[in-house]
C-alpha positions in Angstrom: 28.0 9.5 4.2 26.3 8.4 0.9 22.9 6.9 0.9 21.5 5.2 -2.2 17.9 6.3 -2.7 17.3 4.5 -6.0 14.9 2.0 -4.4 13.1 4.7 -2.4 9.5 5.1 -3.7 7.7 8.5 -3.3 4.3 6.8 -3.6 4.9 5.3 -0.2 5.7 8.6 1.5 2.0 8.9 2.3 1.2 7.3 5.6 -2.1 5.8 4.3 -0.6 4.3 1.2 2.2 2.8 3.3 -0.4 1.3 5.7 -2.6 0.0 2.8 0.4 -1.8 1.3 1.5 -3.2 4.7 -2.0 -4.7 5.2 -2.0 -6.1 1.6 1.5 -7.6 2.0 0.3 -9.4 5.2 -3.1 -10.6 3.8 -4.3 -12.1 0.5 -6.8 -9.2 0.1 -8.9 -6.8 2.0 -12.2 -5.1 1.4 -12.9 -1.4 1.4 -14.9 -1.3 4.6 -12.4 -3.4 6.6 -9.5 -1.2 5.4 -11.5 1.9 6.4 -12.1 0.6 9.9 -8.6 -0.8 10.4 -6.9 2.4 9.2 -9.5 4.8 10.8 -9.8 7.0 7.7 -12.6 8.6 5.8 -14.1 7.1 2.7 -12.7 9.9 0.5 -9.2 9.7 2.0 -9.1 5.9 1.6 -10.5 6.0 -1.9 -8.1 8.6 -3.2 -5.1 6.7 -1.8 -6.3 3.4 -3.2 -6.8 5.1 -6.6 -3.2 6.2 -6.5 -1.9 2.7 -5.8 -4.2 1.3 -8.5 -2.9 3.8 -11.1 0.7 2.8 -10.3 -0.3 -0.8 -10.9 0.5 -1.7 -7.3 -3.0 -3.1 -6.4 -5.9 -4.7 -8.2 -9.6 -4.0 -7.6 -12.2 -6.7 -7.6 -15.9 -5.7 -7.4 -18.6 -8.2 -6.5 -21.8 -8.6 -4.6 -22.0 -10.2 -1.1 -25.6 -10.8 0.0 -26.8 -8.4 -2.6 -24.5 -5.7 -1.3 -21.6 -4.3 -3.4 -18.2 -5.4 -2.1 -14.9 -3.9 -3.3 -11.8 -6.0 -2.6 -8.1 -5.0 -3.1 -5.1 -7.2 -3.6 -1.4 -6.4 -4.1 0.1 -7.1 -7.5 3.6 -8.6 -8.0 4.7 -5.1 -9.2 3.3 -3.6 -6.0 4.9 -6.2 -3.7 8.3 -5.7 -5.4 8.0 -1.9 -5.2 7.1 -2.1 -1.5 9.9 -4.5 -0.7 12.4 -2.2 -2.5 11.1 0.8 -0.6 11.5 -1.0 2.8 15.0 -2.0 1.8 15.8 1.6 1.0 14.5 2.7 4.4 16.4 0.0 6.2 19.6 1.0 4.4 19.0 4.7 5.4 18.6 3.7 9.0 21.7 1.5 9.0 23.7 4.3 7.5 22.6 6.7 10.2 23.7 4.3 13.0 27.1 3.2 11.7 
């Protein structure tokens, strides 16, 4: 059995990054506090995984103030959406190969 892993993306091996991208694929954007609550992770864990996605160019960061409080919002990029879709396709193909 031969499986093509060319679309598989090691960045998404991490559970938190996979979850972040899933949320951002389903929503226009998400702020830090809401992501933290939704994913039930620590500030540091979320921040380091967001930084990894940002360095890859998969998400953008928008900083603003809401009622005089800092607000950091994250959005997926076209590059990030494509990479995530490719990764999911690779996983689907792997599963299909396993159950042929």
